[in-house]
Backbone as ProteinMPNN parsed JSONL, in Angstrom:
{"seq_chain_A": "MDFSKQLIRCSALGKIMTNGRAKNEMGETCKSFLKELYIEKVYGIKKEISSKYIEKGLMVEDSAIALYSTQKGDFYHKNDEWFSNEFLSGTPDILSGDTVVDIKSSWSAHSFFNVKWEQIKKDYYYQLMGYMALTRLKKAKLAYVLIDTPFQLIEDEKRRQSWKMGMVSDLSPEYLEACSEIDKQHDFSHIPVEKRIIEFDIEYDEKVVEEIYKRVQECRIYLNSLNG", "coords_chain_A": {"N_chain_A": [[394.753, 179.138, 123.959], [393.709, 180.752, 120.939], [390.782, 182.279, 121.008], [389.088, 184.941, 119.16], [388.064, 184.709, 116.983], [387.087, 182.913, 116.525], [384.096, 180.795, 114.589], [380.615, 180.485, 114.692], [378.631, 177.599, 114.312], [375.815, 177.438, 112.963], [374.011, 175.693, 113.311], [373.866, 175.689, 116.056], [372.931, 177.669, 117.245], [370.816, 178.586, 118.504], [371.564, 177.468, 121.018], [373.82, 179.483, 122.061], [371.81, 181.235, 121.729], [370.329, 181.409, 124.023], [369.498, 183.584, 126.978], [370.38, 184.7, 130.002], [368.608, 185.196, 133.568], [369.373, 188.318, 133.604], [367.777, 190.499, 131.204], [369.518, 189.424, 128.102], [371.811, 188.629, 128.805], [374.16, 186.487, 128.852], [372.805, 182.871, 129.144], [372.964, 180.074, 130.528], [372.72, 177.252, 129.314], [373.76, 178.386, 126.839], [376.352, 178.882, 128.094], [377.211, 176.161, 128.915], [377.542, 175.031, 126.137], [379.432, 176.918, 124.858], [381.491, 175.801, 126.824], [382.509, 173.066, 125.969], [382.536, 173.479, 123.023], [385.026, 174.974, 124.279], [386.427, 172.824, 124.871], [386.72, 170.778, 122.779], [388.253, 172.392, 120.726], [390.497, 172.488, 121.787], [391.364, 170.344, 123.099], [390.124, 168.331, 121.178], [388.573, 166.76, 121.673], [385.692, 165.833, 120.781], [382.266, 165.805, 122.316], [379.747, 163.641, 122.599], [377.1, 163.477, 120.735], [374.127, 162.08, 120.832], [371.075, 160.48, 119.275], [368.034, 158.877, 118.641], [366.186, 160.261, 117.307], [367.834, 161.589, 115.843], [369.578, 159.831, 114.242], [367.552, 159.592, 112.855], [366.979, 161.339, 111.044], [369.651, 162.24, 109.902], [369.753, 159.299, 108.117], [367.259, 159.614, 106.613], [367.327, 161.579, 105.325], [367.582, 162.236, 102.138], [365.738, 160.656, 101.327], [363.282, 162.748, 102.431], [363.987, 165.03, 101.309], [363.919, 164.518, 98.765], [361.108, 163.097, 98.681], [359.816, 165.981, 99.44], [360.609, 167.253, 96.836], [359.036, 166.472, 95.113], [356.566, 166.729, 96.268], [356.737, 169.485, 95.704], [356.906, 170.02, 93.118], [359.688, 169.657, 92.282], [362.729, 169.602, 91.199], [365.31, 168.842, 93.433], [368.273, 169.129, 95.136], [370.584, 168.232, 97.862], [372.352, 170.444, 99.745], [375.948, 171.042, 99.638], [377.522, 173.039, 100.277], [379.759, 175.26, 101.855], [379.447, 177.635, 104.054], [380.452, 180.451, 105.431], [380.87, 183.485, 107.185], [382.273, 186.104, 108.79], [381.632, 185.69, 111.147], [380.148, 183.458, 111.854], [379.191, 180.068, 110.475], [377.992, 177.172, 107.813], [376.049, 174.695, 106.574], [373.904, 174.773, 104.714], [370.454, 172.847, 104.001], [369.062, 172.916, 101.697], [369.497, 175.37, 98.901], [367.679, 177.174, 96.919], [366.766, 179.41, 94.118], [365.991, 182.117, 95.551], [365.676, 181.382, 98.296], [366.233, 179.841, 100.862], [366.337, 176.871, 102.089], [365.372, 174.389, 105.178], [365.29, 171.365, 106.144], [363.291, 169.205, 108.055], [363.013, 165.447, 109.846], [360.523, 164.202, 110.422], [359.829, 162.345, 114.066], [358.106, 160.632, 114.658], [354.371, 160.325, 113.826], [352.774, 162.008, 115.614], [354.057, 163.283, 116.471], [355.122, 164.952, 114.192], [352.517, 166.148, 113.406], [351.651, 167.649, 115.276], [353.452, 170.123, 115.288], [352.085, 171.996, 113.9], [350.021, 173.125, 115.523], [352.518, 174.42, 116.976], [354.645, 177.099, 117.91], [357.283, 178.28, 116.277], [360.598, 176.289, 116.255], [363.085, 177.899, 118.857], [365.482, 177.224, 117.803], [365.552, 176.534, 114.876], [364.599, 178.96, 114.237], [366.986, 180.511, 114.699], [368.734, 178.881, 113.368], [367.791, 178.98, 110.831], [368.018, 181.786, 110.245], [370.789, 182.482, 110.45], [371.54, 180.969, 108.354], [370.363, 182.485, 106.54], [371.7, 184.864, 106.72], [374.733, 183.958, 106.31], [374.463, 183.191, 103.411], [373.159, 185.425, 102.079], [370.148, 185.619, 101.416], [366.954, 186.515, 101.703], [364.984, 185.109, 102.324], [363.402, 182.473, 103.935], [362.369, 178.277, 103.969], [361.369, 176.276, 106.579], [361.059, 173.343, 106.456], [359.02, 170.835, 107.629], [358.96, 167.33, 107.203], [357.475, 164.348, 107.169], [358.545, 160.821, 106.72], [359.092, 157.297, 106.622], [360.16, 155.523, 108.954], [363.434, 153.752, 108.865], [363.913, 150.676, 108.843], [366.105, 149.429, 110.299], [366.052, 151.238, 112.222], [363.725, 150.649, 113.692], [363.535, 148.011, 113.952], [365.545, 148.346, 116.843], [363.814, 149.606, 117.84], [361.829, 147.871, 118.635], [363.386, 145.313, 119.89], [364.315, 147.245, 122.37], [361.446, 147.201, 122.814], [361.329, 144.185, 124.051], [363.195, 144.388, 126.118], [361.998, 145.727, 128.075], [359.235, 144.262, 128.512], [360.478, 142.192, 129.763], [362.991, 140.98, 128.503], [361.49, 138.601, 126.838], [359.829, 136.459, 125.122], [360.273, 135.85, 121.644], [358.365, 134.8, 120.437], [356.227, 135.492, 121.854], [352.833, 136.181, 122.682], [351.983, 139.036, 123.376], [354.784, 140.432, 123.24], [354.566, 140.089, 120.403], [352.373, 141.51, 119.504], [353.017, 144.088, 120.271], [355.01, 144.42, 118.751], [353.575, 145.13, 116.473], [352.378, 147.103, 117.18], [354.379, 148.891, 116.757], [355.732, 148.634, 114.216], [353.155, 149.78, 113.095], [352.918, 152.318, 113.878], [355.349, 153.422, 112.62], [355.019, 153.687, 109.715], [353.875, 155.4, 107.151], [353.047, 155.318, 104.963], [350.1, 155.096, 104.171], [349.085, 158.231, 104.375], [348.509, 160.619, 102.697], [350.743, 162.236, 100.57], [351.315, 164.702, 100.33], [349.487, 165.729, 102.82], [352.07, 164.921, 104.772], [353.882, 167.238, 104.704], [355.118, 169.716, 105.949], [355.286, 173.375, 106.251], [356.921, 176.192, 106.956], [357.342, 179.571, 106.777], [360.481, 182.125, 106.684], [361.537, 185.48, 107.268], [363.695, 187.261, 106.464], [365.493, 188.913, 108.666], [367.027, 192.051, 109.68], [367.686, 192.977, 112.417], [367.569, 191.004, 114.003], [369.596, 189.805, 113.459], [371.979, 191.015, 114.001], [372.283, 190.9, 116.071], [372.693, 188.733, 116.733], [375.642, 188.036, 115.716], [376.424, 190.185, 117.826], [376.205, 188.518, 120.376], [378.036, 186.705, 119.665], [380.513, 187.455, 119.79], [380.363, 188.375, 122.338], [380.21, 185.414, 123.172], [383.345, 184.55, 122.178], [384.831, 186.225, 123.453], [383.975, 185.134, 126.387], [385.073, 182.557, 125.496], [387.772, 182.833, 125.443], [388.143, 183.827, 127.967], [387.679, 181.627, 129.088], [390.72, 180.169, 128.996], [391.957, 180.549, 131.593]], "CA_chain_A": [[394.221, 179.232, 122.52], [392.85, 182.121, 120.858], [389.296, 182.267, 119.595], [388.885, 186.138, 118.866], [388.086, 184.781, 115.573], [385.83, 181.438, 116.181], [383.327, 180.874, 114.524], [379.859, 179.998, 115.673], [378.064, 177.013, 113.541], [374.139, 177.904, 112.637], [372.929, 174.713, 113.99], [374.286, 175.613, 117.335], [372.23, 179.004, 117.34], [369.392, 178.661, 119.395], [371.71, 177.16, 122.368], [374.05, 180.176, 122.286], [370.817, 182.778, 122.002], [369.915, 182.227, 125.685], [369.674, 184.103, 127.809], [370.377, 184.736, 131.796], [367.843, 185.646, 134.429], [369.041, 189.617, 133.312], [368.17, 190.652, 129.705], [370.507, 189.802, 127.22], [372.945, 187.774, 128.938], [374.445, 185.102, 128.684], [372.15, 182.285, 129.601], [373.572, 178.303, 131.355], [372.917, 177.15, 128.111], [374.908, 179.074, 125.997], [378.127, 178.971, 128.38], [377.693, 175.381, 128.905], [377.838, 174.498, 124.78], [380.72, 176.576, 124.982], [382.76, 174.751, 127.369], [381.862, 171.355, 125.31], [383.078, 173.857, 122.207], [386.078, 174.758, 124.016], [387.074, 171.648, 125.16], [386.661, 170.282, 121.463], [389.549, 173.121, 120.029], [391.321, 172.699, 122.961], [392.153, 168.71, 123.44], [390.158, 167.415, 119.91], [387.484, 165.928, 122.014], [384.456, 166.684, 120.866], [381.597, 165.23, 123.119], [379.298, 162.778, 121.63], [375.793, 163.234, 120.985], [373.326, 161.094, 119.748], [369.952, 159.471, 119.54], [367.165, 157.98, 117.676], [365.954, 161.217, 116.433], [369.281, 162.091, 115.028], [370.068, 158.505, 113.553], [366.627, 158.888, 111.583], [367.08, 162.704, 110.505], [370.432, 161.285, 108.864], [369.032, 158.557, 107.368], [366.211, 159.683, 105.821], [367.688, 162.637, 104.583], [367.89, 161.809, 101.028], [364.283, 160.617, 100.955], [363.281, 163.648, 102.933], [364.41, 165.816, 100.179], [362.906, 163.639, 97.647], [359.089, 163.947, 98.758], [359.697, 167.455, 99.16], [361.033, 168.191, 95.819], [357.721, 164.948, 94.714], [355.203, 167.545, 96.389], [356.598, 170.855, 95.17], [356.842, 169.652, 91.62], [360.385, 170.626, 91.551], [363.965, 168.532, 91.536], [365.723, 169.586, 94.533], [369.547, 168.138, 95.716], [370.882, 168.707, 98.513], [373.412, 171.313, 99.163], [377.123, 170.654, 99.98], [378.543, 174.068, 99.989], [379.887, 175.482, 103.072], [379.498, 178.663, 103.705], [381.25, 181.488, 106.346], [381.395, 185.019, 107.239], [383.027, 186.81, 110.067], [381.098, 185.536, 112.792], [379.012, 181.98, 111.693], [379.658, 178.886, 109.131], [377.037, 176.454, 108.194], [375.86, 174.083, 105.662], [372.222, 174.836, 104.44], [370.161, 171.969, 103.604], [368.45, 173.435, 99.683], [368.934, 176.248, 98.015], [366.401, 177.045, 95.977], [366.321, 180.577, 94.245], [365.863, 183.198, 96.358], [365.039, 180.987, 99.867], [366.884, 179.222, 101.813], [365.239, 175.855, 103.109], [366.052, 173.224, 105.877], [364.146, 169.8, 106.14], [363.437, 168.546, 109.197], [362.274, 164.884, 109.403], [359.912, 164.273, 112.409], [360.122, 160.835, 114.589], [356.665, 160.069, 114.628], [353.232, 161.073, 113.036], [352.506, 162.728, 116.813], [355.746, 164.64, 116.839], [355.344, 165.863, 113.08], [351.535, 166.932, 113.056], [352.169, 168.795, 116.501], [354.17, 171.01, 114.887], [351.049, 172.73, 113.025], [350.179, 173.741, 116.413], [353.025, 174.578, 118.22], [355.306, 177.59, 117.964], [358.602, 177.551, 115.577], [360.809, 176.085, 117.222], [363.933, 178.95, 118.914], [366.958, 176.508, 117.434], [365.413, 176.602, 113.9], [364.742, 180.096, 113.706], [367.977, 181.405, 114.938], [369.86, 178.211, 112.518], [367.602, 179.509, 109.477], [368.875, 183.17, 109.725], [372.008, 182.233, 110.178], [371.5, 180.367, 107.19], [370.428, 183.682, 105.572], [372.708, 185.535, 106.741], [375.128, 183.633, 105.252], [373.918, 183.152, 101.89], [372.622, 186.352, 101.74], [369.001, 185.618, 100.751], [365.897, 186.972, 102.54], [363.831, 184.105, 102.805], [363.622, 180.809, 104.052], [361.566, 177.531, 104.436], [361.298, 175.805, 107.885], [360.197, 172.133, 105.874], [359.279, 169.611, 107.965], [358.627, 166.197, 106.868], [357.04, 162.409, 107.515], [359.131, 159.88, 105.926], [359.027, 155.895, 107.14], [361.314, 155.458, 109.832], [364.136, 153.021, 108.582], [363.822, 148.984, 109.189], [366.838, 149.407, 111.752], [365.414, 151.551, 113.945], [362.518, 149.934, 113.899], [364.235, 146.844, 114.871], [365.139, 148.809, 117.975], [362.932, 149.995, 119.235], [361.453, 146.361, 118.884], [364.502, 145.214, 121.142], [363.72, 148.036, 123.738], [360.529, 146.653, 123.855], [361.711, 143.401, 124.422], [363.767, 144.285, 127.18], [360.862, 146.284, 128.25], [358.677, 142.927, 128.666], [361.837, 141.609, 130.571], [363.345, 139.98, 127.377], [360.241, 137.682, 126.624], [360.372, 135.087, 123.438], [359.916, 136.728, 120.4], [356.95, 133.841, 120.218], [355.025, 135.514, 122.714], [351.76, 137.111, 121.879], [352.141, 140.383, 123.913], [355.62, 140.66, 122.117], [354.262, 139.894, 118.884], [351.373, 142.213, 119.473], [353.748, 145.333, 120.939], [355.647, 144.44, 117.801], [353.121, 145.632, 115.567], [352.127, 148.736, 117.063], [355.494, 149.661, 116.56], [355.244, 149.026, 112.878], [351.994, 150.824, 112.276], [354.046, 153.494, 114.321], [355.983, 154.18, 111.836], [354.865, 153.752, 108.577], [353.453, 156.845, 106.829], [352.666, 155.009, 103.31], [349.135, 155.48, 104.227], [349.416, 159.349, 104.378], [348.549, 161.051, 101.133], [352.043, 162.825, 100.406], [350.436, 166.228, 100.395], [349.727, 165.901, 103.874], [353.207, 165.041, 104.618], [355.169, 168.121, 104.739], [354.594, 170.93, 106.967], [356.389, 174.737, 106.252], [357.1, 177.843, 107.655], [358.022, 180.935, 106.174], [361.095, 183.049, 108.117], [361.799, 186.439, 106.82], [365.263, 187.999, 106.793], [365.74, 190.209, 110.224], [368.333, 192.344, 110.253], [368.275, 192.982, 113.69], [368.53, 189.546, 115.021], [371.358, 189.164, 112.78], [372.839, 192.028, 114.647], [372.08, 190.219, 117.867], [373.728, 187.447, 116.702], [376.856, 188.676, 115.472], [376.831, 190.148, 119.012], [376.542, 187.29, 121.002], [379.356, 184.965, 118.738], [381.48, 188.43, 119.779], [380.752, 187.602, 123.731], [380.806, 183.627, 123.29], [384.615, 184.796, 122.15], [385.375, 186.457, 124.939], [383.591, 184.014, 127.01], [386.386, 181.168, 125.42], [389.282, 183.789, 126.061], [387.801, 183.528, 129.625], [388.265, 179.508, 130.102], [391.912, 179.929, 128.974], [392.937, 181.125, 132.559]], "C_chain_A": [[393.481, 180.554, 121.999], [391.685, 182.714, 120.434], [388.427, 183.608, 119.481], [388.089, 186.327, 117.502], [387.546, 183.584, 115.424], [384.64, 182.302, 116.031], [381.943, 180.083, 114.92], [379.206, 178.597, 114.556], [376.334, 176.896, 113.818], [373.62, 176.71, 113.334], [372.967, 175.057, 115.532], [374.032, 176.992, 117.365], [371.728, 179.349, 118.266], [370.292, 178.496, 120.179], [372.376, 178.805, 122.716], [373.538, 181.346, 122.173], [370.052, 182.931, 123.313], [370.44, 182.648, 126.181], [369.121, 184.362, 129.261], [368.862, 184.809, 132.189], [367.597, 187.674, 133.398], [369.199, 189.233, 131.903], [369.302, 190.162, 128.787], [371.515, 189.955, 127.559], [373.17, 186.732, 129.15], [373.7, 184.332, 129.507], [373.998, 181.421, 129.883], [373.557, 177.88, 129.685], [373.83, 176.874, 127.136], [376.794, 178.74, 126.449], [378.056, 177.209, 128.58], [378.419, 174.644, 127.61], [378.783, 175.145, 124.87], [381.915, 176.348, 125.23], [382.703, 173.55, 126.827], [382.863, 172.289, 123.592], [384.871, 174.077, 122.773], [386.901, 173.277, 124.727], [387.303, 170.555, 124.163], [387.779, 170.738, 120.593], [390.204, 173.004, 121.126], [392.103, 171.293, 122.74], [391.467, 168.196, 122.354], [389.438, 166.953, 120.336], [386.11, 166.501, 121.759], [383.095, 165.565, 121.534], [380.127, 164.852, 121.789], [377.886, 162.977, 121.831], [374.728, 162.874, 119.657], [371.825, 160.597, 120.032], [369.023, 159.187, 118.652], [366.77, 159.074, 116.234], [366.522, 160.879, 115.235], [369.623, 161.392, 114.049], [369.118, 158.972, 112.549], [366.82, 159.819, 110.725], [368.25, 162.41, 109.581], [370.068, 160.216, 108.283], [368.536, 158.41, 106.192], [366.359, 161.338, 105.098], [367.328, 163.222, 103.213], [366.064, 161.948, 100.647], [364.006, 161.563, 101.541], [362.649, 164.427, 101.367], [363.463, 165.261, 98.621], [361.021, 163.809, 97.674], [358.919, 165.179, 98.652], [359.465, 167.493, 97.835], [359.552, 166.847, 95.316], [356.453, 166.648, 94.627], [355.433, 168.84, 95.482], [356.718, 171.08, 93.625], [358.008, 170.599, 90.957], [361.627, 169.776, 91.73], [365.186, 169.338, 92.52], [366.881, 168.661, 95.055], [369.986, 168.983, 96.707], [371.954, 169.528, 98.568], [374.478, 170.716, 100.073], [377.908, 171.541, 100.244], [378.903, 174.858, 101.012], [380.122, 176.712, 103.06], [380.064, 179.26, 105.053], [380.98, 183.078, 106.547], [382.423, 185.511, 108.344], [382.657, 186.146, 111.349], [380.668, 183.707, 112.546], [379.578, 181.691, 110.253], [378.134, 177.927, 109.25], [376.826, 175.725, 106.234], [374.329, 174.358, 105.044], [371.779, 173.808, 103.58], [369.862, 171.867, 101.413], [368.448, 174.709, 99.758], [368.701, 176.72, 96.964], [366.078, 178.754, 95.346], [366.769, 181.522, 95.232], [365.517, 182.966, 98.013], [365.654, 180.101, 99.57], [365.75, 178.005, 102.446], [365.446, 174.7, 104.107], [364.764, 171.917, 105.969], [364.466, 169.053, 107.426], [362.829, 166.88, 109.047], [362.025, 164.9, 110.722], [360.151, 162.489, 112.445], [359.17, 160.475, 114.38], [355.921, 161.064, 114.147], [352.848, 162.189, 114.308], [353.448, 164.248, 116.821], [355.462, 166.118, 115.394], [353.661, 167.111, 112.833], [351.182, 167.721, 113.983], [352.89, 169.916, 116.565], [352.889, 172.781, 114.401], [350.328, 173.516, 114.457], [351.028, 174.657, 117.762], [353.842, 175.75, 117.101], [356.669, 177.634, 116.853], [359.677, 176.998, 116.692], [362.443, 177.136, 117.603], [365.452, 178.319, 118.151], [366.564, 176.923, 115.992], [365.69, 177.807, 113.519], [365.841, 180.609, 113.463], [368.98, 180.904, 113.395], [369.526, 179.346, 111.158], [368.134, 181.092, 108.88], [369.951, 183.413, 109.981], [372.37, 181.879, 109.04], [371.641, 181.674, 105.88], [371.692, 184.31, 105.433], [373.835, 185.192, 106.116], [375.349, 183.376, 103.45], [373.752, 184.559, 101.255], [371.83, 186.692, 100.877], [368.292, 185.773, 102.065], [365.23, 186.214, 102.698], [363.932, 182.867, 102.996], [362.253, 180.252, 104.39], [361.966, 176.748, 105.246], [360.156, 174.071, 106.811], [360.102, 171.194, 107.057], [358.709, 168.832, 107.275], [358.403, 164.866, 107.456], [357.591, 161.65, 107.168], [359.163, 158.573, 107.46], [359.866, 155.993, 107.783], [361.884, 154.061, 109.778], [363.999, 151.873, 109.382], [364.843, 149.47, 110.354], [366.543, 149.864, 112.834], [364.273, 151.528, 114.889], [362.636, 148.723, 114.61], [364.713, 147.271, 116.3], [364.794, 149.096, 118.859], [361.755, 148.192, 119.233], [362.709, 145.594, 120.035], [364.506, 146.435, 122.281], [362.282, 147.938, 124.286], [360.113, 145.38, 124.929], [362.459, 143.383, 126.278], [362.414, 145.234, 128.607], [360.085, 146.286, 129.37], [359.578, 142.442, 129.788], [362.058, 139.907, 130.024], [362.706, 139.161, 127.012], [360.737, 136.998, 125.246], [359.635, 136.13, 122.584], [358.369, 136.319, 119.759], [355.888, 134.676, 120.728], [353.965, 136.612, 122.364], [351.924, 138.285, 122.297], [352.642, 140.884, 123.306], [355.266, 141.088, 120.475], [353.473, 141.601, 118.594], [352.035, 143.735, 119.496], [354.727, 145.505, 119.553], [354.91, 145.048, 116.477], [352.722, 146.49, 115.427], [353.55, 149.463, 116.624], [355.209, 149.982, 115.407], [354.135, 149.641, 112.217], [352.62, 152.137, 112.724], [354.706, 154.54, 113.542], [356.232, 154.084, 109.998], [353.534, 154.774, 108.061], [353.192, 156.248, 105.245], [351.056, 156.067, 103.17], [348.663, 156.846, 104.022], [349.543, 160.074, 103.297], [349.852, 162.028, 101.146], [351.844, 164.543, 100.528], [350.291, 167.23, 102.093], [351.621, 165.913, 105.166], [354.303, 165.957, 104.798], [354.253, 169.309, 105.227], [355.544, 172.325, 106.813], [355.764, 175.884, 106.423], [358.1, 178.482, 106.749], [358.82, 181.599, 107.159], [361.678, 184.066, 106.715], [363.093, 186.562, 106.869], [365.009, 189.063, 107.619], [367.034, 190.907, 110.204], [368.588, 192.807, 111.386], [368.365, 191.837, 114.282], [369.22, 189.339, 114.068], [372.203, 189.658, 113.544], [372.65, 191.433, 115.773], [372.622, 188.578, 118.187], [374.704, 187.449, 116.493], [377.323, 189.347, 117.28], [377.365, 189.405, 120.055], [377.555, 186.615, 120.883], [380.601, 186.66, 119.629], [381.677, 188.652, 121.826], [381.167, 186.303, 123.59], [382.79, 184.013, 123.171], [385.343, 185.435, 123.15], [385.065, 185.738, 126.357], [384.748, 183.158, 126.857], [387.359, 181.111, 125.65], [389.305, 183.59, 127.707], [388.474, 182.264, 130.486], [389.608, 179.324, 129.721], [392.335, 179.98, 130.364], [392.801, 179.581, 133.321]], "O_chain_A": [[392.754, 181.245, 122.712], [391.636, 183.583, 119.563], [387.211, 183.532, 119.659], [387.636, 187.352, 116.992], [387.468, 183.099, 114.295], [384.2, 183.35, 116.502], [382.118, 179.004, 115.487], [379.663, 178.985, 113.481], [375.802, 176.326, 114.772], [372.619, 176.916, 114.02], [372.026, 174.654, 116.217], [375.054, 177.657, 117.537], [372.056, 180.338, 118.922], [370.386, 179.628, 120.655], [371.715, 179.487, 123.499], [374.17, 182.388, 122.35], [369.416, 183.901, 123.725], [371.664, 182.534, 126.245], [367.958, 184.297, 129.659], [367.974, 184.554, 131.375], [366.603, 188.177, 132.875], [369.944, 188.419, 131.357], [370.256, 190.924, 128.942], [372.289, 190.835, 127.181], [372.366, 185.956, 129.668], [373.662, 184.736, 130.67], [375.185, 181.694, 129.7], [374.459, 178.275, 128.946], [374.419, 175.88, 126.71], [377.824, 178.525, 125.811], [379.183, 176.789, 128.321], [379.422, 173.935, 127.694], [379.711, 174.355, 125.039], [382.96, 176.468, 124.591], [382.999, 172.753, 127.718], [383.805, 171.654, 123.119], [385.82, 173.627, 122.131], [388.114, 173.159, 124.899], [387.932, 169.543, 124.473], [388.325, 169.951, 119.82], [390.597, 174.152, 121.334], [393.244, 171.198, 122.288], [392.094, 167.169, 122.098], [389.015, 166.188, 119.47], [385.552, 167.409, 122.376], [383.107, 164.428, 121.062], [379.727, 165.395, 120.759], [377.386, 162.719, 122.927], [374.565, 163.122, 118.463], [371.543, 160.34, 121.203], [369.487, 159.342, 117.523], [366.889, 158.968, 115.014], [366.178, 160.307, 114.201], [369.974, 161.924, 112.996], [369.503, 158.904, 111.382], [366.881, 159.457, 109.55], [367.933, 162.307, 108.396], [370.234, 160.67, 107.151], [368.826, 157.73, 105.208], [365.502, 161.984, 104.495], [366.887, 164.361, 103.053], [365.398, 162.797, 100.055], [365.121, 162.034, 101.316], [361.606, 164.426, 100.712], [362.639, 165.719, 97.83], [360.15, 164.364, 97.004], [358.045, 165.647, 97.924], [358.32, 167.725, 97.446], [360.256, 166.093, 95.987], [355.89, 167.279, 93.732], [354.586, 169.24, 94.683], [356.629, 172.169, 93.059], [357.984, 171.471, 90.088], [361.46, 169.046, 92.707], [365.796, 170.345, 92.16], [366.588, 167.516, 95.4], [369.89, 170.208, 96.634], [372.669, 169.526, 97.565], [374.184, 170.039, 101.059], [379.065, 171.206, 100.494], [377.87, 175.499, 101.207], [380.912, 177.15, 102.223], [380.149, 178.393, 105.922], [380.955, 183.704, 105.487], [383.483, 184.895, 108.459], [383.326, 186.111, 112.382], [381.11, 182.881, 113.344], [380.083, 182.373, 109.362], [377.379, 177.87, 110.22], [377.273, 176.125, 105.159], [373.72, 173.328, 105.332], [372.38, 173.631, 102.52], [370.239, 171.195, 100.453], [367.652, 175.32, 100.472], [369.506, 176.705, 96.033], [365.241, 179.405, 95.971], [367.933, 181.592, 95.627], [365.209, 183.847, 98.815], [365.78, 179.542, 98.481], [364.697, 178.192, 103.056], [365.855, 173.758, 103.428], [363.543, 171.928, 105.812], [365.504, 168.486, 107.767], [362.07, 166.804, 108.081], [362.648, 165.273, 111.717], [360.449, 161.681, 111.565], [359.29, 159.58, 113.544], [356.268, 162.232, 113.976], [352.608, 163.325, 113.9], [353.45, 165.459, 117.04], [355.521, 167.348, 115.418], [353.6, 168.252, 112.376], [350.37, 168.597, 113.683], [353.025, 170.622, 117.564], [352.973, 173.997, 114.57], [350.119, 174.713, 114.261], [350.654, 175.207, 118.798], [353.824, 175.596, 115.879], [357.024, 176.465, 116.707], [359.554, 177.284, 117.883], [363.133, 177.207, 116.586], [366.419, 179.069, 118.02], [367.296, 177.851, 115.648], [366.61, 178.078, 112.748], [366.061, 181.152, 112.381], [369.606, 181.633, 112.627], [370.29, 180.144, 110.615], [368.471, 181.477, 107.76], [370.334, 184.571, 109.814], [373.412, 182.321, 108.556], [372.391, 181.847, 104.92], [372.49, 184.344, 104.497], [374.188, 186.003, 105.26], [376.293, 183.433, 102.661], [374.133, 184.822, 100.114], [372.008, 187.471, 99.941], [368.69, 185.394, 103.167], [364.435, 186.59, 103.559], [364.56, 182.149, 102.218], [361.291, 180.886, 104.825], [363.046, 176.249, 104.932], [358.941, 173.947, 106.656], [361.17, 170.755, 107.482], [357.833, 169.31, 106.556], [359.228, 164.377, 108.227], [356.581, 160.947, 107.139], [359.221, 158.764, 108.675], [360.73, 156.715, 107.286], [361.287, 153.152, 110.355], [363.962, 152.017, 110.604], [364.314, 149.914, 111.373], [366.608, 149.41, 113.976], [363.948, 151.962, 115.994], [362.02, 148.415, 115.63], [364.269, 146.501, 117.152], [365.038, 149.052, 120.064], [361.062, 147.817, 120.179], [362.34, 145.56, 121.209], [364.938, 145.957, 123.33], [361.842, 148.262, 125.388], [359.338, 145.292, 125.881], [362.253, 142.634, 127.233], [362.312, 145.075, 129.823], [359.92, 147.011, 130.351], [359.015, 142.376, 130.88], [361.795, 138.755, 130.372], [363.536, 138.392, 126.528], [361.781, 137.084, 124.6], [358.732, 136.934, 122.818], [357.572, 136.941, 119.056], [354.771, 134.668, 120.211], [354.224, 137.706, 121.862], [352.09, 138.975, 121.291], [352.109, 141.74, 122.599], [355.59, 142.007, 119.724], [353.824, 142.506, 117.837], [351.548, 144.56, 118.722], [355.173, 146.621, 119.288], [355.589, 145.415, 115.518], [352.496, 147.044, 114.351], [353.575, 150.608, 116.175], [354.659, 151.041, 115.104], [354.12, 149.976, 111.033], [352.814, 153.009, 111.878], [354.737, 155.77, 113.596], [357.218, 154.321, 109.301], [352.426, 154.802, 108.597], [353.191, 157.112, 104.368], [350.824, 157.105, 102.55], [347.619, 156.817, 103.37], [350.677, 160.238, 102.849], [349.77, 162.75, 102.139], [352.707, 165.301, 100.972], [350.604, 168.357, 102.477], [352.014, 166.725, 106.003], [355.461, 165.597, 105.008], [353.104, 169.66, 104.959], [356.645, 172.24, 107.355], [354.663, 176.385, 106.193], [359.156, 178.134, 106.221], [358.365, 181.793, 108.286], [362.078, 183.685, 105.615], [363.644, 185.672, 107.517], [364.349, 190.043, 107.272], [368.045, 190.385, 110.676], [369.76, 193.133, 111.574], [369.258, 191.642, 115.107], [369.427, 188.13, 113.958], [373.186, 188.999, 113.886], [373.359, 192.002, 116.603], [372.819, 187.782, 119.104], [375.215, 186.598, 117.222], [378.365, 189.007, 117.839], [378.486, 189.474, 120.559], [378.04, 185.949, 121.798], [381.707, 186.225, 119.947], [382.699, 188.953, 122.444], [382.331, 185.981, 123.828], [383.473, 183.693, 124.144], [386.438, 185.061, 123.57], [385.85, 185.797, 127.304], [385.453, 182.931, 127.841], [388.04, 180.139, 125.975], [390.247, 183.287, 128.439], [389.127, 181.982, 131.491], [389.986, 178.201, 130.055], [393.353, 179.296, 130.472], [393.446, 179.336, 134.34]]}, "name": "protein", "num_of_chains": 1, "seq": "MDFSKQLIRCSALGKIMTNGRAKNEMGETCKSFLKELYIEKVYGIKKEISSKYIEKGLMVEDSAIALYSTQKGDFYHKNDEWFSNEFLSGTPDILSGDTVVDIKSSWSAHSFFNVKWEQIKKDYYYQLMGYMALTRLKKAKLAYVLIDTPFQLIEDEKRRQSWKMGMVSDLSPEYLEACSEIDKQHDFSHIPVEKRIIEFDIEYDEKVVEEIYKRVQECRIYLNSLNG"}
């Protein structure tokens, strides 16, 4: 199979932009991702990646955009248009005027508020840089939104708690207390809406985009080397 024109999804840019010990050398995380991509493209078997964090993000996507719209005083809708160029492909969450907006739904209040004191994750930085390259927009916003966890996922958490406690009775006082605490940990309705959104602005950087394109070309060479 010829990978000389293989596109890389913007959501995977954080993986391919990892370096090895030598500066600008393709790292092991990048190579592992490319091997997974090779198997997917050649044999039609996609690596299954699932977690409660991903599940929540997918389940509350519409609610997150609605809450973001409420706070911003504007109506935003989920973008369904797929973009591609010579190197990349992707579907940004929101396109608003001259700005790309990507919504991330946090799992818990702690993971949400800790965002304030952390640097922007490089995975998200590169993802948004890719979206700007695709859409030719020069501004981007990374928006973390805190949405109540869906009932189904809360019940999953309670089942996991029951297993940890040795499959105790549903009427066990200790289990009921633990369930009550789980409910509290995933209900954020008492937090003001304006406190449930954290945004970061990201400006387009031509130099970074060129580095991305260079790495995509290196990825194509590596993918073709796997044919041997």
